[in-house]
N, C-alpha and C positions, 0 to 999 in steps of 0.2 A: 173567233166565230161567235155568232150571236143567234140565240134561240133556234139551234139546229134540231129539226125533227126529221124522222125517217120512218117510212112505212114499207111493209111487204103486204101488198093488197090492203085489206082492212086492218091489219095488225100493226100497231105502232111499236117500232123497235127503239127509237130514241125520242126523248121528250125534253125539249127546251134546253139543250146543252149550250152553255156559254162559257168559253174558256179561251185563253191566249197562251201559246207555247213559247218558250224561251229559245233564243239562238244559242249556239255553242253548248248544247246540252242534250242529254238523252232523257226523254219523257216516257214513262211507262204507263200503260193503261191496264188496270187490273179489275177484277170482278169475277163473280161466279159464271159458270157456263150459261149461255143464253141471255146475258145481261146487255148485249149490244156492243161489245168491244170490237169485233171484226166489222160490224156494220158501221161503226163510228169511223174507223180509219178508211174504209172504202168510200165513205162520203167525202173524205178529204181530198181525193183525187178523181172524184166522179166515176168511180167503178161501181158504186151501188146502183146507179141508173141502168147499168148493163143487164140487170136481172129484170125480166118481164114483170110488170105489175107493181114495180116499186116507185116511190116518189120521195121527194125531199122538200122541206121548206126551211126558211131561215137563211142566214148568210154565212158563207165561209170566206173570210177576207184573206187574201194573200198578196203582199205588196200593195195593200190598199185597194185591191180589186176583188169584187165578189166573183168567185169562180163559177157561180151559177147564173151570172148575168147572161142575157140572151146572146150578146155579141162575143162571148168567150168560147173559144174552140176547146172542147174537152180533150182532144189529142194533145194540144199544147199544154194543158193542165197536167196530163199524165207524164209528159216529158219532164216538166219542172218538179213534179212531185212523184217520185218513183215508188214502186211497191215491190216488196219481196214477200212471197206467200209461205204458208206453213210448211208445205212439203216441197223439197227441191223439184223443179220442173224444167231441167235443161231440154232443149229441143233435141229429140232422139236422132234425127238425121243430120245434125250439124256437128262440126268439129268444136273443140274447146274454144278456139279463137273465134269461130263464126258465132258461137253462142254468145260470147262476150260482146260482140259488136252487132248483134241481130237488130237492135233498135236503130243503130246508125245506118245499117244497110237499107232499111226501109226508106230512109230519107233520100238515098241515092245520090248524095252530093260529094262524097269523099272518094279519093283514089284508094287503090289497094294499099299503098304504103301508108297513107293517112289512117286507114282503118286499122292496120297493124299497130301503128303508133298509139292510137286511142285504145285499142284492145289491150296492149301491154300496160298502159297507164291504169286502166280499169282493173286489170288483174292484179297489179301491184297494190292498188288502193284496197282491194278485197283480200290482201294477204295471201294470194294464190300463185303469183308469178313464179317464184322459185320452185314450186312444186310441179309446175306444168310447162315451163319454158321450153323443154326439150320434147314435148309431146303435143304441141298445139294443134296438130292435124288429126289427133285421135278423137273419136266421138265423145261428146260431153258425158253421156251416161256411163262411160267406163270409169269415171272418177268415183271415189268413195262418197257416201252420203254427205259428210261434212264438206268435202271439196265441192260437190255439186251445189250445195247451198251457197257457198262462197262464190261459185261461178254465177249463180243467179243474182247475187249481190253485185258482182262485177257488171253483169248485164244492165242492172239498174243504174249503176254509176257511170257507165260508158256514155250515156247521153247527157251527162253533166247536169243532173237535177240540183235543186236547191234544198229539197226535203226528201228524206228517205223514210218510208213507212215499212215496218216489218211486222207481219202477223204471225206470232209465235214461231219465229224462225228456227228455234232450236228444239222444238217439242219432239221431233222425230229423230234426234241425233244422240249419239253416245256422249258420255261425259267429257271426253277429250275434245270432241268436235264442238260441243257446247261451250267449253272454255274458250276455244279459239274464236268463236262467234262473239262471245262476250268481250274478249280483248279487242276484237275488231270494232265493236260499237264505240269503245272509248277513243279509238283512233278517228273514227268517222265524225264524231261530234265536233272535231276541230274545224271541219269544212262544211258540215251539213247540219240542218235541223233533223234530229233523229227521234222518231216515235216508234215504240215497240209495244205490241200487245203480248202479254204473257200471263199464263195461269200460275206461274211459279213465283211464289212470294219471295223466296230466297234470291231468285234471279233478279227480280225487280229491285230488291234492296242492294244487290251488288252493282248493277249497271246503271241505274237511273238516278239522275239528279232531281227530277220532279216526278211525281206520281199522281195519276188521276184514278179515283175509284168510281166505277159505274155499278149501279144496281137497278135492275128492272128498267133499263133504258134511261135512267136519270143519273146525272153527275152528282154524287153525294159530296165529294170533297176533292180538291186539287191543291197540292202544295209541295214543298221540299220533301224528298223521299224520307229523310230521317224523321221529320215531324210526323208524316203520315204513319210511319211504323212505330213510333214511340209515344207520341202524344197527339193523336188526331183530335179534331174538334167534334166529330160526330161519333156517337156510340156505335152506329152501324159499321163505320170504318174500323173501329177498334175490335168489334166482334169478328169481322171478316179476317183482318190480318192476323188475329190470334187463333184462327181456325175454328171459331164457334159455329160457323155455317159456311156453305159454299163447296 
């Protein structure tokens, strides 16, 4: 992306962010509360524009195409760049299987057997199949919090995206569920570009190959995670990762 800016009304949330993300890797976005982390990833699949009064400038290039070009369909962007939110949000009236294939059902092109096959594949990819294969018709909200979050990851994966964005996906989970999500991220990076927003420095150090530090809407530094946490180029990065502010 090049010179990405974002606003909420008159308030500028992102300022001239220019960065490229690696394939076959997990990239973490870190920074204090209110620095623009969630706004940043919502700009990457055009979710930011769904909020009234917002706007974006600059370019976000994906496969050489600016996703904000007039001819680009935002629905197609969101299929190719999936999003998982902070709190698990399975659809309350849908079964576990129907939750997993909800995006595919909207397309209306697959048979029932094809939907089941794609749902199983997505649930396996999210590390959930063995836990739910005998209860696929139960409501999604009956699952534990960690299972619900993996169900939401399965829902994002079912439409076969190329990029997976996760906005603090483990912040509301217990330690065991958090560990399973972190293990899952390592598996997903073999098939997807994975970006995770996290406020947890230890989590970023554990799961990310690359880390970006945002401060007051500006990208201070981006580089290999080990370097960011041990010998950053910018004093502000060093102060943040060492807990001197934030």
